[in-house]
N, C-alpha and C positions, 0 to 999 in steps of 0.2 A: 504494500500500500504506500502511496506517496504521502509522506508526512505533511506536505503543504496543504493537503485537503482535509487534514484532521481538525476537528473543532477547537482543540486547545491551541494549535498553532495559529489558527485564524483569530482567536480571541487575543493572543499575544500581539499579532500584527495590528489589530484594531486599537490596542493600547498605545502603540507607537503612532498610529494615525492621529489619535486625539492629541498627543503631545506635539506632533508636527503641525497640526492646525493651530494650536495655541502659539507655537513658535512663529508661525507666519503672521498671526494677528499681532503679536507683540513687536515683531519686526516692522510691520507696517506702521504701528503707532510710534515706534522710535523714529522712523523716517519722517512721519508727519511732524513730530516734535522738532526734528532737525530743520525741516523746511520752515517752520514757524520761527525758529531761532535765527535763521539766516535773514529773515525779514525784520528782525528786531529782537533784542533780548527781552524776554518776558519771564518772570519767575515761574509761571505755570508751565511754560514750554520747557524750562530747565528741569522742573520736577518731573514732567512727562518723559523727557528723554532719559533722565536718570533712572526713574522707576522702570520704565519699559526696557531700558538697556540692561538693568540688573535681572529682570525677569527673563529676557531673551537669552542672556548668557546662562542663567540657571537652567532653563529649559533645554538649551543646546547641550549642556553638559549631561543633563539627565537622558536626553535622547541618545547621545553617543554612548553613555554608560550602559543604557538598556539594550541598545541595538548591538553594540560590540560584544558586551559580556553576557547579558541576559539571553538575547535571541540566539546567539552562537551556542550557548550552553543548551538551550531548548532544542535547537536543531540537532546537536550531537546526541542528546538523549533520545529524541524521536527516531533518528536514523539507526541507533543501536537496537531499537525495538524491531526494526525491519518489518517483515510481513506479519509479525505478532502484535503490531500496534493496536489493532482493534481489540485484541484480548486484554491488553494492559490498560488502555484508556477508553475503550468503547467507541462505537460508531457515532453516538450522539452525546450531546452535553448531558452530564449527570445532574443530580440535584445540586442546587446552589444554596449555600448558607451565608447569610449576612452580606450578600452582594459580591463576594469575591472568593469564596471557598467552594470549589466544585468537588463534591464527595464521590469519587470514583470507586470502583471495586478494589483496585490494587494501589491506586495512587491518589493522593490529595493534590489537586491541581489549583494553582493560584496564578492565573494569567497576568494579573496586574503586577506581580513581582517576578514573573517569568520563572516560576518554581513548580517543579514536579517532585513531590516528596513521596517516596515509597513508605507505606504505612509501617513496614517492618523496621524502618530506620527511626521511627518516632519512639523515643524512650519515655517522654512525658510531654504533656500539653497543659497549658494554663492560660487563663485570661487575666491580664493586668490592666487596671485603669491608668489612664494618662491624665494627670491633673494640672491645672493652671489656676493660680490664685484660689486654691482650695476647692475648685469645681472640677468635676470630671468632664473632660473635653472629648475624650475618645477612649477606646479600648484597643489593646494589642493582644493578639493570639501569640503565645510564646511556645515555640516547639523546641524541645531539647532532643537532639538527634544522637544516634548511636556513636558518632565520631566526636561527641562532646561539643559540637557546635550548636549555637542557638540561633534560631530564625525568629525574628519578631515581625509580625505582619499586622498592619493596621486593619481593624475591622471597619468596613465601610458603613454598613447599615446596622447600627447598634441601638439607636434610640428606640425605646419601647420594646426592645427584644432582649434585654438583659436576662430575663427569665429563661431564655433558650440557651444560655451559655453552658449550663450544666449538661444539657442533652447533647450539645455539640462536643464537649469534652468526652463524655461517655461514649459517643459514637466513634470518635477518633481512636480512643483507647481500645474499644472492643474490636475494631477493624485491625489495629496493630497487633493485638493479642492473638486474634484468630489467624492472621496471616503468618505470624511467627510460629504458631503451633503447627500449621500446615507445612511450613518449611521444615520444621524439626522432624515431622513424620516422614518427609521425603528423604532426609539425609540419614535417618537412623534406622 
């Protein structure tokens, strides 16, 4: 199967397209600000150029980081699946939790972060609040992997769904335990 036709790869590409569209928008606003500056120094134009320039540079770095590192890693993983790709990721998008976690049978897929995580590699999962001025502003799903690395992923749609965090954690843990047991049976 061609990995480029896979739902996960297409979602990863759509993430890059959103960033590219924002980059173009901020680039245009920067140019408009520069044109205004050429016609006369105006504090608003200086602020527009400065803000848009910073946002454009940040988005450019993000796109380069994501496309070079993230998309390259995803391509390599998907190519390694070869013809077994539908077995590992499925032919269609699986259930989506909180707007960015796709709960597959064998892999947790997070297109926004260009991550495919084998459930067998997940040692622990937790939900941590992110606070600012004493208020919860978002939550992170924190995955501790078998290589002792930690992946923190921002939960997109969390407002009003905090009660579902326990079920999400239980689902990930049960899939990880089940797949590890299946793998143990194969090797012993």
